[in-house]
N, C-alpha and C positions, 0 to 999 in steps of 0.2 A: 189555474196554472198547474202543469204536470210536475210533480215532485219525484225526483229519482231516489231510489233506496240509499240509505246512509253509507253503505260500503263503497258507493261510487266516488265519494269524497276522499276515502282512504287510498283507493287504487286509481291512479290517473289513467292507466291504460284501458280501464273499463269505459271511460267517457270517450276516449279515442275510438274504441271499437264500436260504440253506439253511433257516433257520428259517421264512422265509416260504413256501418250497416245502412244508414239513411242514404248515403251516396250510392250504395249498391242498389237500393230500391229505386232511386231516381234513374240510374243507368238501365235497370231492367225495364222500366216503363218506356224509356226511349227505344230500347231494342224491340219491344213489342209493337211500337208504332212504325217501325221500319219495314220495308218490303223484303228485307233479308236479315239473316242473323250472321254476324261477322265471324263468330267463333263457334267451335264445335259444341254440339248440344251437351256432350258429356262434361266438358269443363264449365259450361254455363250452369248446368244443374248442380254440380259440386260447389260452384261459386255461391249460388243462392242458398243451398243447404248449409254451407259453412257459416255464412253470415247470420242466418237464423239461429243455428245451434250454438253460435258463439255468444250471442247477446240474450237469447230467450231465457236460459237458466239463471242468469244474473238479474234480469229484470223481474223474474217471478220467484226469486229466492225466498221471500217472506211467505208467499202463498203460491206454491208450485202448482201449475196447471197440468203438468205431465211428470210422471215419476221416471226419472232418469236412472240408469244402472250406475253402480258405484264406480266402475272404470271410466264412465263418462264424466264424472265429477272431478277426476284427477286433473292436476294442473297441466300435465303433458297433453291431454286432449285439446284443451283450449289453445295451447302453444302450437299444435299442429294445424288447427283451424286458422289461426292467425298467420302462420307461415304460408299456408295455401293462398289466403286472401292477399297477402303482401305480394307473393310471386305472380298471382293472376293479374293484379292491377299493374305491376311492373311491366309484364310482357304486353298487356293491353295498351299501356302507354307507348311502348316501343313500336308496336304494330300500328298505332293510330297517329304516329308523328306526321306521316305524309298527308293525312286527312285534316288534321287540325280541328278547330271548332270547340264547342262546349263539351263534347264527350271527352276530348283529350284532357281538358282541365279537370273533369271529374275523375278520370282514371289516375291522373297525376296526384290529385288530392287523396284518393284512396290509397295510393302507394305510400304517401307520406304518413297518413293516419295509421295505417296498419303496420308500417315500418316502425313508427314510434312505439306502438303497442307491443310489437314483437320484441323490441329492444328491452322494454321494461319487464315484460313477461320472462324473457330469457334471464335477466339479472335475478329476478325473483326465484327462478328455478336453479340458480347457481351456475348459469352459463354466462360468464363475463367475457365478452369479446375483447376487452382491453388486456386480458391476461393470456390470450391465445399465443402460442408459439408457432408463428407462421412458417418458420423454417422446417418444421416437422412435415409439412406438405411435400417437401422435396427430398425427404430422407426415406430410407427403406424401413418398413414395408409400405409406406403411404404413397410414394411417388408414382408407381405404375397406375394406381387408381386415379391419382390427381391428373396425370397425363391423359389417360383414357377418357375420363369424364369431360375434361376440357376440350379435347378434340371432337368428341361426339356432340357436345353442346354447341360449339362453334360451327359445326357442319350444318346445323339447321338454318344458319343465316347465309348459306351459300347454295348455289344450284345443285340439287340432288334428286329431284323428282320430275317426271315428265307429265305435262298437262296439255290438254287440247287447246289450240289457239287458231286464229285466222290470219292469213296473209293476203296480200293483194299485189297486183302488177298493173301498171298503166300502159295501154297500147291499143291496137286494133282489137275489137271484140267480134267474135264469130257469132252470127245470128241470122235471122230471117226477116225479110220485109217484103212487101208486095211488089217493090220495084226491082230489087236485085236478086231475090230468092235467097238461098243460103250463101253466105260468104262473109268476108270482113267488111261490114258496112257501117261501123261506128267506132269511135274512139272513147275510151274511158277506163275505169278500174274493173279488173276481173278479180273476184275474191275466191279464195280456196281454203280448205281446212288443212291445218298442219299441227305440229306439236312443238313445244318448247320445253327446256329444262328450267324449272322454277326452283325457288328457294325451298328448303326442307320444311319450314314452318307453314308453308302454303299447301302442303300435302294433306290428305285426309287424316284427321286427328293430329295434325302437326302441332297445334298449340298444346295438346295433351302431352306430346313428346317433350316439348320445351319444359313443361311443368314437372314432369317425372324426372328428367335429367337434373333439373335444378334442385329438386328434393334430395336426390342422391348426392349432389355436390354439397349441399348444406349439411346433411347427415355425416358425410365423409369429413367435412371441415371440422365439425364439432368433435368427432371421434379422434381425428389425427392431431389437430392443433389445440383443441380444447380439452382433450383427455377425458371426454364423457362418452359413455356407451349407453345404448338403449336395448331393451329386451328384444331378442330375436332379430338383432341388427343384421347378422350375416344372411339369415334366411330371406329377409325382405330384399336385400341386395340381389340375391340370386333370382328372385321372382322378377324384380325390376329389370334386370339385364335381359332375361328371357322375353319380357314384354317388349323391350326396345328392339330386340332382334325380330320379333313378330311384326312390330310396327314397320320396320324397314322393308320387310318382305311384302306384307299385305297392305300397309297404309301408304308408305312413300313409294313402294315398288322401285327401290333404288337400283335393282339389277337391270332395270330398263333405261337407266340414265347413268351408266358407269362413267361416262365422260364428264359428268358434272363435278366441279371442284369439291362440292360438299361431300361426295362419296369418297374422295381421296382422303378426307379427314375422318369421316365417320367409320369407315371399315377398319383402319388400324386402331381407332379409338375403341370400338366395340370389341375387337380382338383382345386388346389389353384388359378391358373390363371382364371378359370371359375368363381369361387366365387368372385375374386377380381374385374373382369371387368363387370360381369353380376349381381351379388348380393352383392354389397359392404356393404349395411346396415346389411344384414343377417350375413355376415362375421364379421362385427364389433361387433355384439351381441355375436357371438361364441367366439371370442378372447378377449371380454370385452374391446376392444379398447386399449389394452396394447401393448407396444413395447417390443422388445427383449432386449433393453437397455433403460436407462432413458435418 
């Protein structure tokens, strides 16, 4: 019988993460047996790497098989891996609801396991969600970012990207046969290629956009409501906003589907984010440094 290292008994979240990693392994095997991969290769690669790097150092703590750098051993690194795995399984659960089946159960199980581990890790790191002041999210200077990130994230679940599709009409078909020559000589369906405006998360790298915006929302929540800051926090937000603009242009190609309701949410949302992270002083002048609530 395999015996886990002693520190697994002292820290319950390690056991949750280990079971969650086994869920990841089962899901990955299922994905490999399918004729298609449902999610973007980038998010799947990060998903696998996060699960391995989260559990491997703890399993081999007594006899390390790889020498990890000091920054990797910090508690914040494990917290970020755990956050990514929680968000990945949460969105995978949402995207799989219409399919159902065994995969949905596994994704839901992963969400619960990594959610519990994330909660315990956060408490250990001094981030107590019970002590968050949620009203700060609606006060200045937090409310413009709160509004912007909420609009941008919601937009991904509404039509905002154009994708190729097929349409059909039923009626006389124009064709050729030996009796009539060319003409309308049959009735049936005529198929043609068209395009539709699909939901944002269905665009190229759409699931990656969901995860990136969710990361930004969580970091903002911890900073505004939890009064916790991280190193190079502002720089990371500037990079993330630039990446989201690039995704809208090159991934979703939202400019080709401006009539989609998702773009009515995403465009003002991303504009608010741009002003918040790049021009905070100018934004303060525009809103007169007033909050949505006192």
